[in-house]
C-alpha positions as CSV (number, residue, x, y, z in Angstrom):
1,M,-14.1,0.4,12.8
2,L,-11.3,-0.9,10.6
3,P,-10.5,1.3,7.6
4,R,-11.6,-0.4,4.4
5,V,-11.4,0.6,0.8
6,K,-14.9,1.7,-0.3
7,T,-14.2,2.9,-3.9
8,V,-11.3,3.2,-6.2
9,L,-11.3,6.8,-7.5
10,S,-8.4,6.7,-9.9
11,V,-5.4,4.5,-10.9
12,E,-2.1,5.6,-12.2
13,P,1.0,3.4,-12.6
14,Y,1.5,1.8,-9.1
15,K,-0.7,4.5,-7.4
16,V,-4.3,4.1,-6.4
17,M,-6.6,6.9,-5.1
18,C,-9.2,5.4,-2.8
19,L,-12.2,6.5,-0.9
20,W,-12.2,4.7,2.5
21,N,-15.2,3.8,4.6
22,T,-14.1,6.5,7.0
23,G,-14.8,9.2,4.4
24,E,-11.0,9.8,3.9
25,V,-9.6,10.0,0.4
26,R,-6.0,8.7,0.2
27,E,-3.5,7.9,-2.5
28,V,-1.7,4.5,-1.9
29,D,1.6,4.2,-3.6
30,F,2.5,0.5,-4.2
31,Q,5.8,1.2,-6.0
32,P,7.9,0.3,-2.9
33,Y,6.0,-3.0,-2.4
34,L,6.4,-4.0,-6.0
35,T,10.1,-3.1,-6.0
36,E,10.7,-5.2,-2.9
37,S,8.5,-8.1,-3.9
38,K,10.0,-11.4,-4.9
39,P,9.1,-12.9,-8.3
40,Q,6.9,-15.6,-6.6
41,S,5.0,-13.3,-4.3
42,P,1.3,-12.6,-4.9
43,T,2.1,-9.0,-5.7
44,A,4.9,-9.5,-8.2
45,H,2.5,-9.8,-11.2
46,L,1.1,-6.3,-10.5
47,A,4.4,-4.8,-11.8
48,D,2.7,-5.2,-15.2
49,K,1.2,-1.6,-15.7
50,Q,-1.7,-2.8,-17.7
51,L,-2.7,-5.4,-15.1
52,F,-2.2,-2.9,-12.3
53,S,-4.5,-0.4,-14.1
54,E,-7.3,-3.0,-13.7
55,V,-7.2,-3.1,-9.9
56,K,-10.6,-3.0,-8.2
57,T,-12.0,-3.2,-4.7
58,D,-14.1,-5.9,-3.1
59,R,-15.2,-3.2,-0.6
60,I,-12.7,-4.6,1.9
61,T,-9.4,-4.3,0.2
62,L,-8.0,-4.0,-3.3
63,S,-7.9,-7.0,-5.6
64,D,-7.2,-7.8,-9.2
65,E,-9.8,-10.2,-10.6
66,V,-7.3,-11.4,-13.2
67,Y,-5.3,-13.1,-10.5
68,N,-8.0,-15.7,-9.6
69,G,-10.0,-13.0,-7.9
70,R,-7.7,-13.1,-4.9
71,P,-6.9,-9.9,-3.0
72,A,-3.4,-9.6,-4.4
73,I,-2.5,-6.7,-2.2
74,R,-4.4,-7.4,1.0
75,G,-2.6,-6.2,4.1
76,H,-0.9,-3.3,2.4
77,T,-4.0,-1.1,2.0
78,N,-4.7,-0.5,5.7
79,S,-1.2,0.6,6.6
80,V,0.1,2.6,3.7
81,G,-0.7,6.0,2.2
82,K,-1.5,7.6,5.6
Protein backbone atom coordinates (compact mmCIF):
# COMPACT_ATOMS: atom_id res chain seq x y z
CA MET A 1 0.00 0.00 0.00
CA LEU A 2 1.37 3.40 -0.94
CA PRO A 3 1.32 5.92 1.91
CA ARG A 4 -1.34 8.55 1.27
CA VAL A 5 -2.39 11.62 3.20
CA LYS A 6 -5.70 10.82 4.89
CA THR A 7 -6.24 14.00 6.93
CA VAL A 8 -4.51 17.30 7.54
CA LEU A 9 -4.28 17.68 11.31
CA SER A 10 -2.60 21.09 11.53
CA VAL A 11 -0.89 23.67 9.36
CA GLU A 12 1.85 26.08 10.39
CA PRO A 13 3.93 28.23 8.08
CA TYR A 14 5.39 25.71 5.63
CA LYS A 15 4.74 22.70 7.89
CA VAL A 16 1.80 20.33 7.69
CA MET A 17 0.96 17.65 10.26
CA CYS A 18 -0.78 14.79 8.48
CA LEU A 19 -2.48 11.54 9.36
CA TRP A 20 -1.50 8.97 6.72
CA ASN A 21 -3.54 5.96 5.61
CA THR A 22 -0.94 3.79 7.38
CA GLY A 23 -2.04 5.29 10.73
CA GLU A 24 1.22 7.20 11.04
CA VAL A 25 1.19 10.88 12.01
CA ARG A 26 4.01 12.89 10.43
CA GLU A 27 4.96 16.52 10.11
CA VAL A 28 6.01 17.45 6.59
CA ASP A 29 8.26 20.50 6.31
CA PHE A 30 7.95 22.16 2.89
CA GLN A 31 10.36 25.02 3.64
CA PRO A 32 13.27 23.39 1.75
CA TYR A 33 11.08 22.76 -1.32
CA LEU A 34 9.75 26.30 -1.35
CA THR A 35 13.22 27.78 -0.90
CA GLU A 36 14.55 25.74 -3.82
CA SER A 37 11.56 26.20 -6.13
CA LYS A 38 11.79 28.39 -9.19
CA PRO A 39 9.29 31.27 -9.55
CA GLN A 40 7.46 29.43 -12.37
CA SER A 41 7.18 26.11 -10.53
CA PRO A 42 3.81 24.78 -9.35
CA THR A 43 4.95 25.11 -5.72
CA ALA A 44 6.32 28.68 -5.81
CA HIS A 45 2.95 30.31 -5.03
CA LEU A 46 2.80 28.36 -1.75
CA ALA A 47 5.46 30.67 -0.29
CA ASP A 48 2.50 32.96 0.46
CA LYS A 49 1.81 32.02 4.10
CA GLN A 50 -1.92 32.78 3.85
CA LEU A 51 -2.29 30.56 0.81
CA PHE A 52 -0.17 27.82 2.40
CA SER A 53 -2.41 27.85 5.48
CA GLU A 54 -5.33 26.80 3.24
CA VAL A 55 -3.71 23.56 2.08
CA LYS A 56 -6.05 20.55 2.10
CA THR A 57 -5.94 16.90 1.15
CA ASP A 58 -7.74 15.13 -1.67
CA ARG A 59 -7.10 11.93 0.37
CA ILE A 60 -4.21 11.04 -1.94
CA THR A 61 -1.89 13.99 -1.60
CA LEU A 62 -1.95 17.62 -0.47
CA SER A 63 -3.43 20.27 -2.70
CA ASP A 64 -4.48 23.86 -2.62
CA GLU A 65 -7.84 24.47 -4.22
CA VAL A 66 -6.97 28.07 -4.98
CA TYR A 67 -4.40 26.89 -7.51
CA ASN A 68 -7.00 25.46 -9.91
CA GLY A 69 -7.59 22.48 -7.62
CA ARG A 70 -4.33 20.96 -8.81
CA PRO A 71 -2.22 19.01 -6.35
CA ALA A 72 0.44 21.67 -6.03
CA ILE A 73 2.79 19.56 -3.97
CA ARG A 74 2.22 16.06 -5.36
CA GLY A 75 5.31 13.91 -5.25
CA HIS A 76 6.75 15.56 -2.18
CA THR A 77 4.37 14.15 0.40
CA ASN A 78 5.31 10.49 -0.02
CA SER A 79 9.02 11.04 0.41
CA VAL A 80 9.43 13.76 3.01
CA GLY A 81 8.87 13.98 6.72
CA LYS A 82 9.95 10.41 7.47
